[in-house]
N, CA, C and O of each residue as an XYZ file, in Angstrom:
760
protein
N      36.690     -4.306     14.400
C      35.312     -4.607     14.703
C      34.602     -4.993     13.401
O      34.753     -4.303     12.393
N      33.824     -6.096     13.412
C      33.140     -6.510     12.191
C      32.081     -5.495     11.761
O      31.456     -4.826     12.584
N      31.909     -5.409     10.465
C      30.927     -4.487      9.904
C      29.519     -5.019     10.180
O      29.238     -6.200      9.976
N      28.635     -4.121     10.649
C      27.240     -4.504     10.888
C      26.478     -4.416      9.568
O      26.605     -3.447      8.819
N      25.697     -5.437      9.310
C      24.909     -5.496      8.086
C      23.441     -5.407      8.456
O      22.955     -6.139      9.318
N      22.749     -4.505      7.794
C      21.304     -4.363      8.000
C      20.611     -5.438      7.158
O      20.665     -5.389      5.929
N      19.953     -6.422      7.818
C      19.329     -7.512      7.054
C      18.253     -7.029      6.071
O      18.126     -7.576      4.975
N      17.488     -6.019      6.455
C      16.454     -5.511      5.548
C      17.097     -4.869      4.329
O      16.624     -5.044      3.205
N      18.166     -4.133      4.551
C      18.878     -3.497      3.441
C      19.457     -4.564      2.508
O      19.390     -4.427      1.287
N      20.017     -5.609      3.080
C      20.602     -6.681      2.272
C      19.514     -7.421      1.491
O      19.695     -7.743      0.316
N      18.386     -7.687      2.148
C      17.275     -8.358      1.460
C      16.741     -7.482      0.323
O      16.406     -7.988     -0.748
N      16.665     -6.180      0.555
C      16.193     -5.266     -0.480
C      17.174     -5.229     -1.645
O      16.750     -5.189     -2.800
N      18.468     -5.241     -1.370
C      19.494     -5.283     -2.415
C      19.312     -6.537     -3.270
O      19.408     -6.482     -4.496
N      19.051     -7.662     -2.613
C      18.849     -8.919     -3.331
C      17.549     -8.859     -4.132
O      17.506     -9.299     -5.281
N      16.500     -8.322     -3.535
C      15.219     -8.207     -4.253
C      15.361     -7.292     -5.463
O      14.799     -7.575     -6.521
N      16.107     -6.196     -5.321
C      16.335     -5.308     -6.463
C      17.071     -6.049     -7.576
O      16.768     -5.865     -8.754
N      18.036     -6.885     -7.202
C      18.754     -7.689     -8.202
C      17.791     -8.658     -8.880
O      17.849     -8.842    -10.096
N      16.915     -9.270     -8.110
C      15.906    -10.176     -8.675
C      15.050     -9.429     -9.690
O      14.771     -9.944    -10.773
N      14.637     -8.224     -9.342
C      13.779     -7.455    -10.248
C      14.521     -7.077    -11.526
O      13.926     -7.059    -12.603
N      15.800     -6.779    -11.418
C      16.569     -6.464    -12.629
C      16.675     -7.705    -13.523
O      16.522     -7.607    -14.741
N      16.936     -8.866    -12.921
C      17.016    -10.107    -13.699
C      15.668    -10.370    -14.367
O      15.609    -10.666    -15.560
N      14.590    -10.262    -13.597
C      13.251    -10.530    -14.135
C      12.890     -9.533    -15.231
O      12.327     -9.921    -16.254
N      13.205     -8.258    -15.031
C      12.859     -7.231    -16.022
C      13.671     -7.400    -17.305
O      13.168     -7.145    -18.399
N      14.925     -7.830    -17.171
C      15.793     -7.949    -18.339
C      15.621     -9.276    -19.072
O      15.640     -9.322    -20.302
N      15.450    -10.367    -18.297
C      15.464    -11.697    -18.913
C      14.204    -12.514    -18.679
O      14.081    -13.625    -19.195
N      13.265    -11.975    -17.906
C      12.049    -12.713    -17.607
C      12.178    -13.493    -16.309
O      13.276    -13.828    -15.866
N      11.040    -13.769    -15.720
C      11.018    -14.449    -14.427
C      11.565    -15.866    -14.507
O      12.112    -16.384    -13.533
N      11.417    -16.492    -15.674
C      11.941    -17.848    -15.804
C      13.455    -17.901    -15.654
O      14.009    -18.957    -15.345
N      14.131    -16.774    -15.868
C      15.584    -16.729    -15.718
C      16.010    -16.499    -14.278
O      17.199    -16.562    -13.964
N      15.056    -16.234    -13.404
C      15.392    -15.951    -12.016
C      15.757    -17.247    -11.309
O      14.981    -18.202    -11.284
N      16.933    -17.259    -10.747
C      17.386    -18.357     -9.906
C      18.251    -17.738     -8.816
O      18.689    -16.594     -8.939
N      18.495    -18.484     -7.764
C      19.354    -17.964     -6.700
C      20.723    -17.578     -7.275
O      21.297    -16.558     -6.895
N      21.232    -18.394     -8.186
C      22.548    -18.142     -8.783
C      22.545    -16.853     -9.605
O      23.449    -16.028     -9.473
N      21.508    -16.677    -10.472
C      21.451    -15.466    -11.298
C      21.267    -14.210    -10.447
O      21.876    -13.174    -10.716
N      20.435    -14.309     -9.433
C      20.199    -13.156     -8.560
C      21.465    -12.816     -7.790
O      21.808    -11.643     -7.640
N      22.161    -13.837     -7.300
C      23.415    -13.601     -6.577
C      24.427    -12.897     -7.477
O      25.088    -11.951     -7.049
N      24.548    -13.355     -8.716
C      25.492    -12.725     -9.645
C      25.111    -11.268     -9.901
O      25.977    -10.394     -9.916
N      23.819    -11.004    -10.102
C      23.352     -9.630    -10.343
C      23.585     -8.736     -9.134
O      23.872     -7.548     -9.282
N      23.462     -9.306     -7.935
C      23.638     -8.535     -6.695
C      25.104     -8.405     -6.305
O      25.435     -7.672     -5.373
N      25.987     -9.112     -7.011
C      27.397     -9.100     -6.648
C      27.634     -9.835     -5.338
O      28.495     -9.450     -4.547
N      26.870    -10.892     -5.115
C      26.947    -11.660     -3.876
C      27.115    -13.139     -4.218
O      27.073    -13.534     -5.384
N      27.302    -13.930     -3.194
C      27.396    -15.372     -3.390
C      26.008    -15.998     -3.277
O      25.095    -15.424     -2.684
N      25.874    -17.177     -3.857
C      24.614    -17.909     -3.745
C      24.324    -18.203     -2.276
O      23.172    -18.153     -1.845
N      25.363    -18.506     -1.514
C      25.190    -18.781     -0.082
C      24.621    -17.584      0.664
O      23.783    -17.739      1.551
N      25.078    -16.391      0.304
C      24.547    -15.187      0.952
C      23.066    -15.011      0.627
O      22.270    -14.690      1.509
N      22.694    -15.220     -0.638
C      21.288    -15.103     -1.023
C      20.466    -16.137     -0.250
O      19.384    -15.826      0.246
N      20.980    -17.364     -0.148
C      20.260    -18.416      0.583
C      20.174    -18.108      2.075
O      19.244    -18.557      2.745
N      21.130    -17.351      2.600
C      21.069    -16.963      4.013
C      19.849    -16.083      4.283
O      19.203    -16.203      5.324
N      19.545    -15.205      3.338
C      18.426    -14.276      3.519
C      17.100    -14.816      2.991
O      16.034    -14.415      3.457
N      17.166    -15.719      2.026
C      15.962    -16.301      1.440
C      16.167    -17.803      1.309
O      16.994    -18.259      0.519
N      15.408    -18.569      2.087
C      15.551    -20.019      2.070
C      15.086    -20.660      0.777
O      15.603    -21.700      0.370
N      14.109    -20.039      0.134
C      13.578    -20.603     -1.104
C      13.384    -19.498     -2.140
O      13.396    -18.310     -1.819
N      13.207    -19.915     -3.367
C      12.922    -18.963     -4.440
C      11.598    -18.257     -4.164
O      11.484    -17.054     -4.401
N      10.584    -18.990     -3.662
C       9.291    -18.365     -3.368
C       9.434    -17.251     -2.337
O       8.812    -16.199     -2.485
N      10.242    -17.458     -1.294
C      10.462    -16.398     -0.294
C      11.067    -15.167     -0.956
O      10.663    -14.037     -0.680
N      12.032    -15.397     -1.825
C      12.687    -14.289     -2.514
C      11.689    -13.576     -3.419
O      11.684    -12.347     -3.489
N      10.849    -14.333     -4.109
C       9.866    -13.744     -5.005
C       8.833    -12.929     -4.239
O       8.461    -11.839     -4.672
N       8.368    -13.442     -3.114
C       7.381    -12.705     -2.319
C       7.961    -11.405     -1.782
O       7.281    -10.379     -1.761
N       9.210    -11.448     -1.349
C       9.840    -10.219     -0.869
C       9.960     -9.210     -2.016
O       9.698     -8.022     -1.829
N      10.353     -9.680     -3.189
C      10.470     -8.779     -4.342
C       9.107     -8.202     -4.716
O       9.016     -7.036     -5.101
N       8.054     -9.000     -4.607
C       6.706     -8.498     -4.866
C       6.366     -7.374     -3.893
O       5.749     -6.381     -4.278
N       6.767     -7.530     -2.638
C       6.568     -6.458     -1.658
C       7.328     -5.198     -2.049
O       6.826     -4.087     -1.880
N       8.543     -5.372     -2.572
C       9.341     -4.218     -2.989
C       8.658     -3.494     -4.153
O       8.564     -2.266     -4.152
N       8.180     -4.257     -5.148
C       7.471     -3.639     -6.278
C       6.231     -2.911     -5.771
O       5.957     -1.783     -6.180
N       5.482     -3.561     -4.879
C       4.284     -2.924     -4.310
C       4.653     -1.640     -3.585
O       3.920     -0.654     -3.650
N       5.786     -1.650     -2.897
C       6.258     -0.444     -2.216
C       6.578      0.674     -3.188
O       6.256      1.835     -2.935
N       7.219      0.325     -4.312
C       7.512      1.336     -5.342
C       6.218      1.977     -5.846
O       6.112      3.198     -5.962
N       5.239      1.121     -6.141
C       3.963      1.620     -6.657
C       3.277      2.485     -5.602
O       2.750      3.552     -5.918
N       3.284      2.029     -4.360
C       2.672      2.797     -3.276
C       3.314      4.160     -3.098
O       2.619      5.152     -2.877
N       4.651      4.216     -3.193
C       5.357      5.499     -3.075
C       4.981      6.432     -4.217
O       4.749      7.622     -4.005
N       4.922      5.889     -5.424
C       4.545      6.726     -6.573
C       3.107      7.223     -6.438
O       2.809      8.377     -6.747
N       2.217      6.339     -5.973
C       0.824      6.755     -5.787
C       0.726      7.851     -4.736
O       0.004      8.829     -4.932
N       1.433      7.704     -3.635
C       1.405      8.728     -2.573
C       1.896     10.061     -3.093
O       1.294     11.098     -2.815
N       2.984     10.043     -3.845
C       3.518     11.290     -4.406
C       2.523     11.935     -5.362
O       2.317     13.148     -5.329
N       1.905     11.115     -6.216
C       0.937     11.648     -7.179
C      -0.280     12.224     -6.475
O      -0.793     13.272     -6.869
N      -0.739     11.546     -5.441
C      -1.904     12.030     -4.692
C      -1.546     13.305     -3.935
O      -2.327     14.256     -3.926
N      -0.387     13.335     -3.306
C       0.038     14.531     -2.570
C       0.174     15.737     -3.490
O      -0.080     16.868     -3.075
N       0.573     15.502     -4.737
C       0.726     16.598     -5.694
C      -0.620     17.236     -6.052
O      -0.665     18.358     -6.558
N      -1.703     16.521     -5.789
C      -3.037     17.073     -6.085
C      -3.485     18.106     -5.060
O      -4.422     18.864     -5.313
N      -2.832     18.143     -3.918
C      -3.222     19.084     -2.877
C      -4.307     18.509     -1.984
O      -4.707     17.355     -2.139
N      -4.778     19.316     -1.054
C      -5.799     18.819     -0.121
C      -7.152     18.632     -0.817
O      -7.539     19.415     -1.684
N      -7.836     17.604     -0.421
C      -9.203     17.313     -0.879
C      -9.368     17.305     -2.404
O     -10.167     18.072     -2.942
N      -8.616     16.441     -3.105
C      -8.801     16.371     -4.560
C     -10.153     15.744     -4.906
O     -10.722     14.990     -4.118
N     -10.639     16.062     -6.066
C     -11.886     15.451     -6.553
C     -11.651     13.951     -6.727
O     -10.547     13.545     -7.089
N     -12.669     13.120     -6.477
C     -12.499     11.668     -6.607
C     -11.949     11.239     -7.971
O     -11.084     10.366     -8.041
N     -12.447     11.848     -9.056
C     -11.952     11.471    -10.380
C     -10.458     11.749    -10.499
O      -9.712     10.924    -11.026
N     -10.020     12.908    -10.012
C      -8.602     13.268    -10.082
C      -7.750     12.324     -9.242
O      -6.656     11.931     -9.649
N      -8.255     11.970     -8.082
C      -7.540     11.046     -7.197
C      -7.393      9.676     -7.869
O      -6.307      9.095     -7.869
N      -8.473      9.168     -8.434
C      -8.428      7.873     -9.107
C      -7.483      7.900    -10.303
O      -6.722      6.957    -10.516
N      -7.530      8.970    -11.080
C      -6.640      9.059    -12.242
C      -5.182      9.103    -11.810
O      -4.333      8.440    -12.405
N      -4.892      9.884    -10.776
C      -3.507      9.978    -10.290
C      -2.994      8.612     -9.845
O      -1.849      8.252    -10.119
N      -3.840      7.861     -9.163
C      -3.427      6.537     -8.695
C      -3.318      5.556     -9.864
O      -2.343      4.811     -9.962
N      -4.309      5.556    -10.740
C      -4.328      4.596    -11.847
C      -3.145      4.789    -12.788
O      -2.590      3.812    -13.293
N      -2.758      6.022    -13.024
C      -1.641      6.246    -13.951
C      -0.320      5.729    -13.378
O       0.626      5.497    -14.130
N      -0.245      5.549    -12.078
C       0.979      4.994    -11.497
C       1.104      3.500    -11.774
O       2.176      2.922    -11.592
N       0.018      2.873    -12.213
C       0.046      1.454    -12.584
C       0.382      1.254    -14.064
O       0.629      0.132    -14.505
N       0.389      2.339    -14.816
C       0.697      2.257    -16.248
C       2.191      2.477    -16.477
O       2.793      3.325    -15.818
N       2.795      1.733    -17.392
C       4.234      1.876    -17.659
C       4.538      3.114    -18.509
O       4.869      3.008    -19.690
N       4.418      4.281    -17.886
C       4.589      5.552    -18.595
C       6.028      6.061    -18.593
O       6.344      7.020    -19.297
N       6.901      5.430    -17.810
C       8.318      5.784    -17.808
C       9.097      4.506    -17.531
O       8.503      3.452    -17.303
N      10.412      4.591    -17.549
C      11.224      3.379    -17.431
C      11.069      2.699    -16.071
O      11.061      1.469    -16.009
N      10.948      3.453    -14.989
C      10.779      2.833    -13.669
C       9.467      2.059    -13.601
O       9.435      0.929    -13.113
N       8.380      2.665    -14.092
C       7.085      1.979    -14.081
C       7.065      0.824    -15.083
O       6.391     -0.183    -14.866
N       7.804      0.975    -16.170
C       7.889     -0.108    -17.156
C       8.609     -1.313    -16.546
O       8.172     -2.451    -16.721
N       9.705     -1.067    -15.834
C      10.436     -2.169    -15.190
C       9.561     -2.852    -14.144
O       9.496     -4.080    -14.093
N       8.888     -2.060    -13.310
C       7.987     -2.643    -12.315
C       6.847     -3.389    -12.992
O       6.414     -4.436    -12.509
N       6.359     -2.856    -14.108
C       5.274     -3.512    -14.837
C       5.691     -4.857    -15.402
O       4.921     -5.816    -15.354
N       6.914     -4.938    -15.942
C       7.406     -6.215    -16.468
C       7.528     -7.242    -15.347
O       7.177     -8.409    -15.519
N       8.029     -6.796    -14.199
C       8.152     -7.705    -13.062
C       6.770     -8.099    -12.555
O       6.530     -9.267    -12.248
N       5.864     -7.134    -12.466
C       4.507     -7.433    -12.014
C       3.814     -8.426    -12.925
O       3.137     -9.336    -12.448
N       3.971     -8.265    -14.222
C       3.389     -9.194    -15.183
C       3.979    -10.588    -14.991
O       3.258    -11.585    -15.032
N       5.274    -10.651    -14.785
C       5.912    -11.950    -14.555
C       5.397    -12.587    -13.266
O       5.244    -13.806    -13.199
N       5.130    -11.780    -12.250
C       4.594    -12.316    -11.001
C       3.200    -12.902    -11.199
O       2.865    -13.918    -10.590
N       2.385    -12.272    -12.045
C       1.058    -12.829    -12.315
C       1.192    -14.244    -12.869
O       0.492    -15.158    -12.434
N       2.097    -14.417    -13.832
C       2.302    -15.751    -14.413
C       2.863    -16.707    -13.363
O       2.439    -17.860    -13.290
N       3.795    -16.249    -12.564
C       4.405    -17.077    -11.518
C       3.349    -17.488    -10.490
O       3.339    -18.628    -10.026
N       2.471    -16.564    -10.142
C       1.449    -16.821     -9.122
C       0.373    -17.791     -9.606
O      -0.314    -18.413     -8.796
N       0.227    -17.918    -10.913
C      -0.836    -18.772    -11.452
C      -0.713    -20.220    -10.990
O      -1.711    -20.939    -10.948
N       0.485    -20.653    -10.647
C       0.684    -22.039    -10.215
C       1.174    -22.144     -8.774
O       1.559    -23.223     -8.323
N       1.159    -21.026     -8.054
C       1.634    -21.021     -6.669
C       0.613    -20.315     -5.781
O       0.579    -19.086     -5.730
N      -0.218    -21.087     -5.083
C      -1.308    -20.495     -4.296
C      -0.849    -19.459     -3.268
O      -1.541    -18.463     -3.062
N       0.299    -19.667     -2.618
C       0.759    -18.694     -1.617
C       1.083    -17.348     -2.253
O       0.746    -16.296     -1.709
N       1.734    -17.388     -3.399
C       2.070    -16.159     -4.109
C       0.790    -15.524     -4.648
O       0.622    -14.307     -4.584
N      -0.107    -16.349     -5.177
C      -1.376    -15.835     -5.712
C      -2.179    -15.136     -4.622
O      -2.822    -14.120     -4.884
N      -2.149    -15.666     -3.411
C      -2.908    -15.049     -2.312
C      -2.368    -13.663     -1.990
O      -3.145    -12.741     -1.745
N      -1.071    -13.505     -1.987
C      -0.470    -12.190     -1.725
C      -0.886    -11.215     -2.818
O      -1.267    -10.079     -2.536
N      -0.811    -11.661     -4.055
C      -1.187    -10.797     -5.171
C      -2.687    -10.468     -5.114
O      -3.085     -9.331     -5.366
N      -3.502    -11.454     -4.787
C      -4.948    -11.245     -4.698
C      -5.286    -10.204     -3.642
O      -6.108     -9.319     -3.880
N      -4.653    -10.306     -2.473
C      -4.926     -9.338     -1.400
C      -4.587     -7.921     -1.838
O      -5.336     -6.986     -1.556
N      -3.469     -7.760     -2.524
C      -3.094     -6.425     -2.998
C      -4.093     -5.869     -3.998
O      -4.485     -4.706     -3.909
N      -4.504     -6.698     -4.947
C      -5.459     -6.256     -5.964
C      -6.816     -5.927     -5.350
O      -7.424     -4.910     -5.683
N      -7.283     -6.785     -4.458
C      -8.578     -6.552     -3.818
C      -8.523     -5.294     -2.954
O      -9.480     -4.520     -2.924
N      -7.417     -5.089     -2.257
C      -7.281     -3.890     -1.433
C      -7.347     -2.618     -2.261
O      -8.000     -1.648     -1.875
N      -6.670     -2.627     -3.396
C      -6.701     -1.451     -4.265
C      -8.101     -1.257     -4.847
O      -8.611     -0.136     -4.874
N      -8.718     -2.332     -5.307
C     -10.076     -2.242     -5.834
C     -11.036     -1.715     -4.771
O     -11.892     -0.879     -5.059
N     -10.888     -2.206     -3.543
C     -11.773     -1.754     -2.471
C     -11.565     -0.273     -2.158
O     -12.519      0.432     -1.831
N     -10.317      0.202     -2.259
C     -10.099      1.638     -2.076
C     -10.774      2.411     -3.202
O     -11.456      3.404     -2.953
N     -10.588      1.963     -4.425
C     -11.264      2.614     -5.560
C     -12.768      2.676     -5.308
O     -13.424      3.660     -5.647
N     -13.308      1.610     -4.707
C     -14.755      1.532     -4.466
C     -15.232      2.513     -3.401
O     -16.439      2.701     -3.247
N     -14.322      3.142     -2.662
C     -14.737      4.198     -1.739
C     -15.024      5.493     -2.497
O     -15.619      6.421     -1.950
N     -14.597      5.548     -3.768
C     -14.742      6.759     -4.574
C     -15.670      6.585     -5.769
O     -16.013      7.553     -6.448
N     -16.072      5.346     -6.018
C     -16.937      5.038     -7.157
C     -17.667      3.732     -6.854
O     -17.269      3.014     -5.936
N     -18.723      3.403     -7.599
C     -19.424      2.133     -7.348
C     -18.473      0.935     -7.516
O     -17.537      0.980     -8.314
N     -18.727     -0.117     -6.760
C     -17.867     -1.309     -6.787
C     -17.689     -1.878     -8.195
O     -16.557     -2.186     -8.570
N     -18.751     -2.034     -8.995
C     -18.524     -2.556    -10.351
C     -17.583     -1.661    -11.169
O     -16.763     -2.162    -11.939
N     -17.700     -0.359    -11.005
C     -16.806      0.561    -11.723
C     -15.381      0.444    -11.202
O     -14.430      0.532    -11.978
N     -15.224      0.246     -9.893
C     -13.886      0.073     -9.315
C     -13.231     -1.197     -9.849
O     -12.040     -1.209    -10.163
N     -14.015     -2.254     -9.948
C     -13.511     -3.512    -10.501
C     -13.110     -3.313    -11.959
O     -12.054     -3.781    -12.386
N     -13.947     -2.625    -12.715
C     -13.652     -2.347    -14.120
C     -12.400     -1.485    -14.247
O     -11.561     -1.737    -15.112
N     -12.268     -0.473    -13.395
C     -11.097      0.406    -13.456
C      -9.810     -0.382    -13.250
O      -8.852     -0.215    -14.005
N      -9.783     -1.231    -12.244
C      -8.569     -2.010    -11.983
C      -8.267     -2.940    -13.160
O      -7.121     -3.025    -13.602
N      -9.281     -3.633    -13.666
C      -9.074     -4.530    -14.806
C      -8.641     -3.746    -16.046
O      -7.773     -4.193    -16.795
N      -9.242     -2.590    -16.257
C      -8.903     -1.754    -17.404
C      -7.440     -1.314    -17.338
O      -6.706     -1.426    -18.320
N      -7.029     -0.821    -16.190
C      -5.660     -0.325    -16.049
C      -4.653     -1.467    -16.194
O      -3.619     -1.310    -16.843
N      -4.962     -2.618    -15.584
C      -4.038     -3.753    -15.720
C      -3.970     -4.225    -17.165
O      -2.894     -4.581    -17.647
N      -5.104     -4.234    -17.866
C      -5.105     -4.603    -19.281
C      -4.346     -3.605    -20.137
O      -3.571     -3.991    -21.012
N      -4.568     -2.318    -19.884
C      -3.836     -1.288    -20.627
C      -2.334     -1.412    -20.385
O      -1.535     -1.263    -21.310
N      -1.956     -1.686    -19.140
C      -0.534     -1.850    -18.819
C       0.061     -3.011    -19.605
O       1.165     -2.905    -20.139
N      -0.664     -4.106    -19.673
C      -0.197     -5.264    -20.439
C       0.020     -4.886    -21.903
O       1.053     -5.207    -22.489
N      -0.958     -4.205    -22.482
C      -0.830     -3.813    -23.884
C       0.275     -2.780    -24.095
O       0.916     -2.768    -25.146
N       0.497     -1.932    -23.127
C       1.603     -0.971    -23.244
C       2.947     -1.689    -23.145
O       3.889     -1.347    -23.860
N       3.039     -2.682    -22.260
C       4.294     -3.425    -22.108
C       4.666     -4.192    -23.371
O       5.844     -4.422    -23.642
N       3.655     -4.585    -24.140
C       3.914     -5.306    -25.388
C       3.895     -4.366    -26.596
O       3.878     -4.814    -27.743
N       3.898     -3.067    -26.325
C       3.907     -2.031    -27.365
C       2.720     -2.130    -28.323
O       2.814     -1.740    -29.487
N       1.606     -2.655    -27.817
C       0.381     -2.705    -28.610
C      -0.292     -1.339    -28.614
O      -0.775     -0.880    -29.649
N      -0.323     -0.690    -27.446
C      -0.898      0.646    -27.333
C       0.165      1.619    -26.851
O       0.927      1.314    -25.933
N       0.214      2.796    -27.476
C       1.108      3.835    -26.954
C       0.470      4.492    -25.720
O      -0.715      4.307    -25.442
N       1.264      5.240    -25.010
C       0.794      5.902    -23.784
C      -0.419      6.789    -24.056
O      -1.358      6.802    -23.261
N      -0.414      7.529    -25.165
C      -1.529      8.437    -25.451
C      -2.848      7.680    -25.559
O      -3.879      8.153    -25.081
N      -2.817      6.516    -26.182
C      -4.035      5.714    -26.331
C      -4.516      5.230    -24.966
O      -5.700      5.330    -24.647
N      -3.598      4.709    -24.170
C      -3.964      4.198    -22.845
C      -4.545      5.306    -21.977
O      -5.554      5.100    -21.303
N      -3.923      6.468    -21.989
C      -4.424      7.576    -21.177
C      -5.777      8.070    -21.676
O      -6.636      8.438    -20.875
N      -5.969      8.080    -22.978
C      -7.263      8.498    -23.534
C      -8.366      7.519    -23.123
O      -9.473      7.940    -22.786
N      -8.074      6.226    -23.149
C      -9.060      5.219    -22.745
C      -9.366      5.363    -21.260
O     -10.528      5.303    -20.858
N      -8.341      5.551    -20.448
C      -8.543      5.747    -19.006
C      -9.415      6.971    -18.762
O     -10.372      6.905    -17.990
N      -9.096      8.078    -19.406
C      -9.881      9.302    -19.219
C     -11.326      9.130    -19.676
O     -12.252      9.622    -19.031
N     -11.513      8.433    -20.787
C     -12.879      8.209    -21.283
C     -13.688      7.391    -20.268
O     -14.857      7.682    -20.013
N     -13.051      6.367    -19.695
C     -13.764      5.563    -18.697
C     -14.108      6.413    -17.471
O     -15.246      6.392    -17.001
N     -13.135      7.155    -16.956
C     -13.394      7.987    -15.771
C     -14.458      9.033    -16.064
O     -15.313      9.302    -15.220
N     -14.415      9.623    -17.245
C     -15.451     10.591    -17.618
C     -16.833      9.937    -17.634
O     -17.813     10.544    -17.204
N     -16.911      8.707    -18.125
C     -18.214      8.033    -18.183
C     -18.757      7.752    -16.789
O     -19.969      7.781    -16.576
N     -17.870      7.482    -15.842
C     -18.310      7.201    -14.467
C     -18.677      8.492    -13.739
O     -19.647      8.525    -12.981
N     -17.909      9.547    -13.964
C     -18.099     10.784    -13.200
C     -18.867     11.871    -13.937
O     -18.946     13.002    -13.458
N     -19.430     11.548    -15.088
C     -20.214     12.555    -15.795
C     -21.557     12.755    -15.083
O     -22.037     11.848    -14.402
N     -22.157     13.924    -15.236
C     -23.480     14.140    -14.624
C     -24.515     13.121    -15.085
O     -25.410     12.765    -14.318
N     -24.411     12.648    -16.317
C     -25.356     11.646    -16.832
C     -25.234     10.325    -16.070
O     -26.194      9.559    -15.990
N     -24.032     10.059    -15.504
C     -23.821      8.818    -14.745
C     -24.374      8.944    -13.342
O     -24.358      7.976    -12.582
N     -24.865     10.126    -12.985
C     -25.443     10.323    -11.666
C     -24.414     10.602    -10.593
O     -24.699     10.484     -9.401
N     -23.206     10.975    -11.021
C     -22.139     11.297    -10.073
C     -21.657     12.716    -10.366
O     -21.660     13.148    -11.519
N     -21.250     13.431     -9.341
C     -20.756     14.803     -9.573
C     -19.461     14.840    -10.330
O     -18.931     15.919    -10.595
């Protein structure tokens, strides 16, 4: 009897290979051939699951988003029931910073996707929806301008951490200082 293959599992295996290629060699090195070699598959198999490079890239972006979402859920759950808004925001924001190798790999891929999306409207729209959704969630816990600033701040800090411009301690101190400024009694928030 032929072996049954789970298409989602196979697509995820290919997307993981894409992310390894992108994290190790940059997004410009990503091709169906390179991804197939990294996945231990044939180019034809990769093309069976992804008709174009853009389809493969969008699926990989979903996988990275899933990794980040899982880490955020775990961090939020670790806070217990009814965490303070500042604590909730910090727990979520730190999952966007490359503080360990898994987040660093996702960060390198995410950065490459930003550059890739700059010239591809379909990819940019997917990325835009994710960013706006996260910003809008932040805005349920703080004023919208502060939520926008928080997302931009964290993405900027992540970029500087990925290029070894700022160490983790500096990035975390800047994040904490910003959150303190928003949630201090002087800011009119509890």
